[in-house]
Each structure stands twice: as structure tokens, then as C-alpha cells.
Backbone as CSV, one residue per row, in Angstrom:
resi,resn,N_x,N_y,N_z,CA_x,CA_y,CA_z,C_x,C_y,C_z
1,MET,11.209,-11.828,-16.756,10.179,-11.867,-15.747,9.150,-10.785,-16.039
2,VAL,7.897,-11.083,-15.822,6.813,-10.139,-16.023,6.647,-9.340,-14.737
3,SER,6.562,-8.022,-14.849,6.387,-7.188,-13.666,4.981,-7.377,-13.116
4,PRO,4.801,-7.148,-11.786,3.462,-7.259,-11.215,2.475,-6.332,-11.906
5,GLN,2.936,-5.126,-12.282,2.028,-4.201,-12.937,1.565,-4.757,-14.276
6,ALA,2.476,-5.383,-15.026,2.107,-5.945,-16.323,1.061,-7.042,-16.169
7,LEU,1.138,-7.812,-15.097,0.153,-8.862,-14.860,-1.243,-8.297,-14.705
8,PHE,-1.322,-7.059,-14.204,-2.615,-6.473,-13.900,-3.205,-5.654,-15.034
9,LEU,-2.445,-5.392,-16.085,-2.934,-4.488,-17.114,-4.026,-5.101,-17.966
10,GLY,-4.096,-6.389,-18.043,-5.146,-7.016,-18.832,-6.055,-7.848,-17.964
11,GLY,-7.244,-8.076,-18.439,-8.135,-9.031,-17.808,-8.808,-8.594,-16.532
12,LEU,-8.756,-7.323,-16.173,-9.442,-6.883,-14.973,-10.921,-6.670,-15.269
13,ARG,-11.741,-6.974,-14.314,-13.170,-6.741,-14.482,-13.494,-5.281,-14.163
14,GLN,-14.545,-4.793,-14.746,-14.955,-3.414,-14.505,-15.604,-3.309,-13.139
15,ALA,-15.279,-2.227,-12.430,-15.858,-1.992,-11.112,-17.197,-1.293,-11.243
16,SER,-18.078,-1.569,-10.322,-19.325,-0.830,-10.265,-19.039,0.505,-9.580
17,PRO,-19.873,1.522,-9.760,-19.618,2.806,-9.136,-19.586,2.739,-7.615
18,ALA,-20.282,1.813,-7.013,-20.348,1.781,-5.556,-19.267,0.913,-4.908
19,LYS,-18.739,-0.031,-5.632,-17.844,-0.983,-4.989,-16.875,-1.566,-6.022
20,SER,-15.631,-1.788,-5.592,-14.662,-2.365,-6.529,-14.889,-3.865,-6.656
21,GLU,-14.399,-4.426,-7.730,-14.443,-5.867,-7.910,-13.347,-6.488,-7.043
22,ALA,-13.208,-7.774,-7.128,-12.218,-8.496,-6.338,-10.822,-7.910,-6.559
23,ILE,-10.082,-7.875,-5.507,-8.706,-7.402,-5.568,-7.863,-8.504,-6.199
24,GLN,-6.965,-8.103,-7.078,-6.046,-9.057,-7.688,-4.688,-8.912,-7.015
25,GLN,-4.044,-10.039,-6.753,-2.806,-10.020,-5.994,-1.820,-11.035,-6.541
26,THR,-0.540,-10.668,-6.531,0.527,-11.608,-6.863,1.584,-11.530,-5.773
27,MET,2.287,-12.626,-5.576,3.406,-12.643,-4.644,4.532,-13.445,-5.264
28,GLU,5.729,-12.929,-5.112,6.913,-13.592,-5.640,7.858,-13.853,-4.474
29,ARG,8.311,-15.088,-4.369,9.283,-15.464,-3.330,10.681,-15.329,-3.924
30,LEU,11.481,-14.462,-3.324,12.851,-14.228,-3.765,13.815,-14.806,-2.732
31,PRO,15.092,-14.952,-3.081,16.059,-15.506,-2.117,16.162,-14.669,-0.837
32,HIS,16.629,-15.322,0.221,16.916,-14.686,1.517,15.667,-14.130,2.198
33,GLY,14.538,-14.766,1.983,13.313,-14.358,2.667,12.700,-13.070,2.148
34,VAL,13.061,-12.657,0.967,12.491,-11.449,0.369,11.177,-11.828,-0.325
35,ARG,10.171,-11.000,-0.143,8.891,-11.192,-0.801,8.546,-9.928,-1.561
36,ARG,8.081,-10.112,-2.788,7.600,-8.995,-3.602,6.132,-9.254,-3.853
37,LEU,5.316,-8.312,-3.440,3.871,-8.448,-3.564,3.308,-7.277,-4.355
38,ALA,2.245,-7.538,-5.057,1.526,-6.492,-5.777,0.039,-6.773,-5.641
39,VAL,-0.705,-5.725,-5.367,-2.140,-5.830,-5.174,-2.785,-4.688,-5.948
40,GLN,-3.860,-4.999,-6.669,-4.518,-3.967,-7.460,-6.024,-4.123,-7.396
41,LEU,-6.698,-2.980,-7.467,-8.139,-2.983,-7.621,-8.520,-1.897,-8.616
42,ARG,-9.700,-2.059,-9.175,-10.300,-1.034,-10.031,-11.460,-0.443,-9.267
43,THR,-11.665,0.851,-9.470,-12.721,1.544,-8.749,-13.251,2.685,-9.599
44,ALA,-14.436,3.144,-9.295,-15.027,4.281,-9.995,-14.519,5.606,-9.428
45,ILE,-13.817,5.569,-8.317,-13.340,6.784,-7.654,-12.268,7.462,-8.515
46,PRO,-12.369,8.770,-8.716,-11.364,9.485,-9.512,-9.968,9.437,-8.870
47,ILE,-8.934,9.470,-9.705,-7.566,9.365,-9.197,-7.203,10.525,-8.276
48,ASP,-7.775,11.708,-8.486,-7.467,12.845,-7.607,-7.884,12.564,-6.170
49,VAL,-9.003,11.900,-5.996,-9.488,11.570,-4.649,-8.596,10.483,-4.034
50,LEU,-8.237,9.477,-4.817,-7.332,8.434,-4.319,-5.995,9.047,-3.905
51,TRP,-5.469,9.937,-4.729,-4.186,10.594,-4.426,-4.274,11.388,-3.129
52,GLU,-5.373,12.106,-2.961,-5.576,12.893,-1.741,-5.528,11.997,-0.502
53,VAL,-6.146,10.842,-0.587,-6.158,9.902,0.538,-4.756,9.342,0.789
54,LEU,-4.073,8.913,-0.265,-2.729,8.331,-0.113,-1.734,9.310,0.493
55,THR,-1.894,10.589,0.210,-0.928,11.588,0.675,-1.413,12.348,1.912
56,ASP,-2.464,11.880,2.530,-2.937,12.466,3.790,-2.199,11.760,4.930
57,TYR,-0.876,11.945,4.951,0.051,11.137,5.743,-0.283,11.055,7.230
58,GLU,-0.666,12.154,7.832,-0.897,12.141,9.279,-2.261,11.571,9.666
59,LYS,-3.084,11.247,8.692,-4.388,10.641,8.993,-4.456,9.181,8.554
60,LEU,-3.392,8.658,7.954,-3.416,7.267,7.472,-3.782,6.283,8.580
61,ASP,-3.292,6.531,9.790,-3.570,5.601,10.888,-5.030,5.625,11.332
62,SER,-5.798,6.596,10.859,-7.218,6.638,11.236,-8.075,5.704,10.374
63,PHE,-7.527,5.219,9.249,-8.334,4.326,8.408,-7.583,3.101,7.885
64,ILE,-6.265,3.042,8.015,-5.517,1.856,7.584,-5.477,0.864,8.756
65,PRO,-5.987,-0.345,8.556,-5.976,-1.337,9.641,-4.541,-1.660,10.083
66,ASN,-4.355,-1.874,11.337,-3.075,-2.265,11.945,-1.998,-1.188,11.884
67,LEU,-2.317,-0.008,11.396,-1.371,1.109,11.434,-1.720,1.931,12.666
68,THR,-0.857,1.870,13.668,-1.169,2.527,14.935,-0.684,3.967,15.006
69,SER,0.266,4.334,14.141,0.791,5.688,14.145,1.359,6.027,12.776
70,SER,1.106,7.257,12.334,1.655,7.761,11.079,1.943,9.244,11.277
71,GLN,3.211,9.601,11.278,3.625,10.956,11.611,4.523,11.535,10.523
72,LEU,4.161,12.706,10.032,4.980,13.406,9.059,6.202,13.971,9.776
73,VAL,7.393,13.576,9.328,8.638,14.000,9.969,9.239,15.187,9.227
74,PHE,9.185,15.157,7.903,9.684,16.288,7.114,9.045,16.281,5.735
75,ARG,9.087,17.436,5.099,8.666,17.573,3.706,9.637,18.537,3.051
76,GLU,10.251,18.074,1.971,11.151,18.891,1.170,10.728,18.744,-0.285
77,GLY,9.884,19.652,-0.746,9.343,19.550,-2.098,8.483,18.314,-2.242
78,ALA,8.861,17.442,-3.177,8.101,16.213,-3.430,8.589,15.041,-2.585
79,THR,9.534,15.284,-1.673,10.066,14.224,-0.812,9.535,14.401,0.608
80,VAL,9.072,13.302,1.156,8.419,13.317,2.459,9.057,12.261,3.351
81,GLY,9.247,12.587,4.621,9.672,11.611,5.619,8.482,11.260,6.487
82,LEU,8.256,9.979,6.681,7.082,9.514,7.404,7.478,8.419,8.386
83,GLN,7.181,8.644,9.662,7.424,7.647,10.712,6.126,6.893,10.937
84,GLN,6.174,5.561,10.783,4.975,4.758,10.974,5.239,3.593,11.923
85,VAL,4.204,3.245,12.672,4.241,2.081,13.545,3.022,1.229,13.224
86,GLY,3.271,-0.044,12.984,2.196,-0.988,12.736,2.179,-2.033,13.831
87,SER,1.004,-2.581,14.088,0.876,-3.564,15.147,-0.220,-4.552,14.769
88,GLN,0.015,-5.839,15.093,-1.006,-6.845,14.852,-0.732,-8.100,15.675
89,GLN,-1.731,-8.954,15.702,-1.646,-10.217,16.431,-1.099,-11.308,15.519
90,LEU,-0.118,-12.055,15.993,0.395,-13.232,15.297,0.529,-14.349,16.316
91,LEU,-0.185,-15.431,16.108,-0.147,-16.577,17.020,-0.404,-16.172,18.463
92,GLY,-1.350,-15.261,18.651,-1.723,-14.825,19.988,-0.783,-13.797,20.602
93,LEU,0.273,-13.426,19.914,1.210,-12.425,20.421,1.060,-11.136,19.640
94,ARG,1.238,-10.015,20.313,1.181,-8.717,19.649,2.553,-8.428,19.048
95,PHE,2.580,-8.202,17.726,3.808,-7.902,16.998,3.733,-6.452,16.543
96,SER,4.792,-5.700,16.791,4.827,-4.300,16.419,6.095,-4.030,15.620
97,ALA,5.995,-3.197,14.607,7.156,-2.832,13.796,7.050,-1.354,13.447
98,GLN,8.206,-0.706,13.389,8.195,0.695,12.982,9.189,0.931,11.863
99,VAL,8.877,1.936,11.062,9.737,2.304,9.943,9.759,3.819,9.800
100,LEU,10.890,4.316,9.354,10.989,5.688,8.885,11.099,5.577,7.379
101,LEU,10.080,6.078,6.689,10.009,5.974,5.236,10.355,7.300,4.577
102,GLU,10.999,7.193,3.439,11.160,8.343,2.563,10.255,8.096,1.367
103,LEU,9.339,9.008,1.135,8.401,8.901,0.025,8.699,9.999,-0.976
104,THR,8.553,9.670,-2.234,8.697,10.656,-3.295,7.416,10.666,-4.111
105,GLU,6.824,11.853,-4.186,5.566,12.028,-4.898,5.837,12.427,-6.344
106,TYR,5.330,11.650,-7.254,5.353,11.958,-8.679,3.902,12.125,-9.107
107,ARG,3.298,13.224,-8.720,1.863,13.427,-8.925,1.439,13.321,-10.383
108,PRO,2.150,13.963,-11.352,1.683,13.843,-12.749,1.629,12.398,-13.246
109,GLU,2.527,11.555,-12.729,2.545,10.144,-13.132,1.653,9.273,-12.259
110,GLY,1.102,9.845,-11.179,0.273,9.061,-10.272,1.075,8.045,-9.487
111,LEU,2.332,8.376,-9.180,3.255,7.441,-8.530,3.728,8.005,-7.194
112,LEU,3.634,7.186,-6.165,4.128,7.518,-4.832,5.080,6.396,-4.418
113,GLN,6.386,6.640,-4.576,7.388,5.628,-4.235,7.822,5.794,-2.792
114,PHE,8.149,4.676,-2.154,8.647,4.750,-0.782,9.769,3.745,-0.573
115,ARG,10.636,4.091,0.393,11.708,3.183,0.807,12.008,3.457,2.267
116,MET,12.401,2.412,2.952,12.709,2.525,4.365,14.091,3.134,4.547
117,LEU,14.163,4.176,5.373,15.447,4.753,5.754,16.018,4.009,6.954
118,ARG,15.142,3.678,7.895,15.513,2.817,9.024,14.230,2.220,9.595
119,GLY,14.417,1.076,10.268,13.239,0.440,10.826,13.475,-1.010,11.170
120,ASP,12.398,-1.718,11.405,12.437,-3.084,11.912,12.457,-4.153,10.820
121,PHE,12.785,-3.776,9.605,12.935,-4.721,8.502,14.321,-4.533,7.900
122,ARG,14.797,-5.546,7.196,16.030,-5.358,6.434,15.741,-4.598,5.154
123,ARG,14.546,-4.815,4.621,14.160,-4.139,3.386,12.659,-3.908,3.406
124,PHE,12.253,-2.714,3.023,10.845,-2.360,2.966,10.733,-1.204,1.976
125,GLU,10.261,-1.508,0.761,10.185,-0.487,-0.282,9.093,-0.853,-1.263
126,GLY,8.613,0.155,-1.964,7.574,-0.115,-2.934,6.974,1.153,-3.489
127,ALA,5.727,1.041,-3.931,5.059,2.182,-4.555,3.545,2.000,-4.537
128,TRP,2.869,3.119,-4.504,1.445,3.210,-4.771,1.322,3.844,-6.147
129,ARG,0.427,3.339,-6.985,0.206,3.916,-8.315,-1.293,4.069,-8.538
130,VAL,-1.660,5.247,-9.005,-3.044,5.478,-9.413,-3.025,5.767,-10.908
131,ARG,-3.992,5.206,-11.595,-4.041,5.339,-13.048,-5.488,5.522,-13.471
132,SER,-5.695,6.478,-14.332,-7.032,6.742,-14.854,-7.397,5.689,-15.898
133,LEU,-8.623,5.215,-15.815,-9.169,4.249,-16.774,-10.451,4.827,-17.357
134,PRO,-10.882,4.356,-18.506,-12.128,4.887,-19.097,-13.325,4.778,-18.143
135,GLU,-13.379,3.730,-17.347,-14.524,3.525,-16.453,-14.213,3.872,-15.003
136,GLY,-13.107,4.564,-14.737,-12.749,4.940,-13.371,-11.249,5.044,-13.213
137,SER,-10.720,4.270,-12.285,-9.281,4.298,-12.051,-8.824,2.971,-11.458
138,SER,-7.513,2.807,-11.433,-6.946,1.632,-10.776,-5.994,2.112,-9.688
139,LEU,-5.894,1.314,-8.667,-5.002,1.570,-7.538,-4.131,0.331,-7.387
140,LEU,-2.827,0.524,-7.495,-1.867,-0.573,-7.416,-0.907,-0.296,-6.272
141,TYR,-0.684,-1.312,-5.443,0.260,-1.215,-4.337,1.286,-2.320,-4.527
142,GLU,2.560,-1.930,-4.617,3.651,-2.887,-4.758,4.547,-2.770,-3.537
143,LEU,4.978,-3.904,-3.021,5.831,-3.922,-1.833,6.879,-5.010,-1.979
144,THR,8.124,-4.638,-1.687,9.205,-5.608,-1.548,9.643,-5.529,-0.100
145,VAL,9.609,-6.668,0.594,9.896,-6.683,2.017,10.806,-7.852,2.367
146,GLN,11.712,-7.591,3.308,12.584,-8.633,3.851,12.622,-8.426,5.356
147,GLY,12.226,-9.460,6.084,12.212,-9.372,7.532,13.620,-9.377,8.116
148,CYS,13.704,-8.994,9.372,14.980,-9.028,10.090,15.343,-10.467,10.427
149,VAL,16.590,-10.672,10.810,17.034,-11.995,11.237,16.141,-12.446,12.387
150,GLY,15.660,-13.666,12.304,14.792,-14.198,13.344,13.317,-13.932,13.111
151,MET,12.982,-13.098,12.121,11.588,-12.832,11.806,11.116,-13.932,10.850
152,PRO,10.215,-14.777,11.285,9.791,-15.914,10.453,8.920,-15.472,9.281
153,ILE,9.532,-15.367,8.111,8.823,-14.870,6.932,7.631,-15.755,6.580
154,ALA,7.747,-17.052,6.820,6.631,-17.947,6.517,5.398,-17.589,7.350
155,LEU,5.607,-17.172,8.592,4.485,-16.799,9.447,3.860,-15.475,9.022
156,ILE,4.698,-14.542,8.603,4.140,-13.238,8.262,3.684,-13.147,6.805
157,GLU,4.037,-14.131,6.011,3.684,-14.107,4.588,2.174,-13.999,4.380
158,GLU,1.419,-14.823,5.058,-0.032,-14.784,4.909,-0.597,-13.476,5.443
159,ARG,-0.014,-12.979,6.540,-0.451,-11.693,7.082,-0.204,-10.578,6.071
160,LEU,0.942,-10.631,5.390,1.250,-9.625,4.373,0.185,-9.616,3.283
161,ARG,-0.179,-10.783,2.817,-1.211,-10.879,1.772,-2.519,-10.257,2.247
162,ASP,-2.943,-10.649,3.432,-4.198,-10.123,3.976,-4.119,-8.619,4.202
163,ASP,-2.993,-8.165,4.754,-2.848,-6.745,5.066,-2.845,-5.876,3.819
164,LEU,-2.198,-6.330,2.765,-2.161,-5.521,1.548,-3.562,-5.351,0.979
165,SER,-4.332,-6.424,0.959,-5.719,-6.326,0.492,-6.529,-5.415,1.404
166,SER,-6.342,-5.569,2.710,-7.049,-4.721,3.672,-6.674,-3.253,3.489
167,ASN,-5.391,-2.986,3.238,-4.944,-1.610,3.043,-5.589,-0.986,1.805
168,LEU,-5.639,-1.742,0.725,-6.278,-1.227,-0.487,-7.760,-0.957,-0.251
169,ASN,-8.423,-1.900,0.392,-9.835,-1.700,0.709,-10.039,-0.474,1.589
170,ALA,-9.151,-0.274,2.560,-9.272,0.867,3.468,-9.077,2.187,2.729
171,VAL,-8.107,2.234,1.827,-7.891,3.438,1.025,-9.119,3.710,0.162
172,GLU,-9.636,2.654,-0.467,-10.815,2.838,-1.308,-12.023,3.299,-0.488
173,GLN,-12.225,2.727,0.689,-13.368,3.118,1.519,-13.256,4.574,1.970
174,GLU,-12.051,4.983,2.359,-11.846,6.375,2.777,-12.040,7.313,1.581
175,ALA,-11.539,6.924,0.423,-11.715,7.737,-0.782,-13.198,7.836,-1.141
176,MET,-13.918,6.742,-1.029,-15.348,6.734,-1.313,-16.085,7.680,-0.349
177,ARG,-15.693,7.627,0.925,-16.312,8.515,1.917,-16.079,9.981,1.538
178,ARG,-14.847,10.313,1.201,-14.519,11.709,0.848,-15.196,12.123,-0.456
179,TRP,-15.226,11.219,-1.417,-15.826,11.512,-2.717,-17.326,11.768,-2.578
180,SER,-17.980,10.980,-1.742,-19.425,11.138,-1.574,-19.771,12.432,-0.830
181,GLN,-18.801,12.980,-0.086,-19.036,14.226,0.640,-18.704,15.447,-0.195
182,SER,-18.080,15.250,-1.352,-17.684,16.410,-2.165,-18.777,16.840,-3.122
């Protein structure tokens, strides 16, 4: 099987300095309602600025759509505990989910891995990756998610796709704002 990251390493279009090109996305349907998604964009924003935005844990809810709360619970070296609550509309009903995430920062590699310690999913894990490119950088978000019993994965599947793209756009917009002010 080809990894989502490998799918994105070739054939990406160059981003303009002001705006990224179309986001590229893949989704894999695994047994038992597990979904593995990967979303990537290229941008002119330097990786240091992207990293700063990704690790500004207590402000994530101020620019990530549908993230209603993001609270730093602990920090032990490169390991961080983060309590998050997300909320959105599905079929006219408000759906809310919370997770306690453990994140590990691998700054030299541009890797921020996360996994759910407890929360409203059976499985919720993935990584953010920033990588320097000759014409800027790339931002990759990978997520493996499995809903709880009774959570209709077919209904949330499309929301997941939209949300991942929205999250990447939000990170890029916040990074662009900070970069332009520096």
C-alpha cells in the first residue's frame, strides 16, 4: 500500500506567495468504520511560522473552525496533553465531541504526532508534518479515526473531508497573518 504522504510527494503544483493551490486529499476506508485521511497543501509560508501556529495549543480554537475549546493540560518536554472540544451541525442537530490528546513534538523533523488518550471516539490519531520545499513549504495532516458504537461513519465521512481541508486552510490563514506581521 502507498502511504498518503507518498501520494503527495509528486505532482503538486507550486503555490503562489499569497495563496496556496488546491488542497490535495486522500481517504482510505478500513474495516470496522475506520477512516484514514490525509490532506496536504503547499504554501510560500516558512515552516517555522507554520510550526508556531500548530503548537500554539491554547489559541487553536480561535482560528480552527468547529473547534470550540483547546486547553493545554500538561507539558513534559516534547510531550503535551491537550483537551479539545469540537462542535458542528449534522442534519440540523448540534454534534459535540471531546478528546484528550497526547502530542509529541519532533521539531527537527517537522513532525507533530498525536493520539487520543480518552474521548468520544474509539480511535483518533495522526500527525501534522511541515516540510521545507525550494519554493516554500508543505503542510500535511494525517488522521486515522474510528467513531464510537452508534456513530454513523457514513454521515460524518463527508464532514471529515470538509473539516480537514478547512483546518488546513485555517492554519495557513493564521500563519499568513502572523508572517505578514513579522
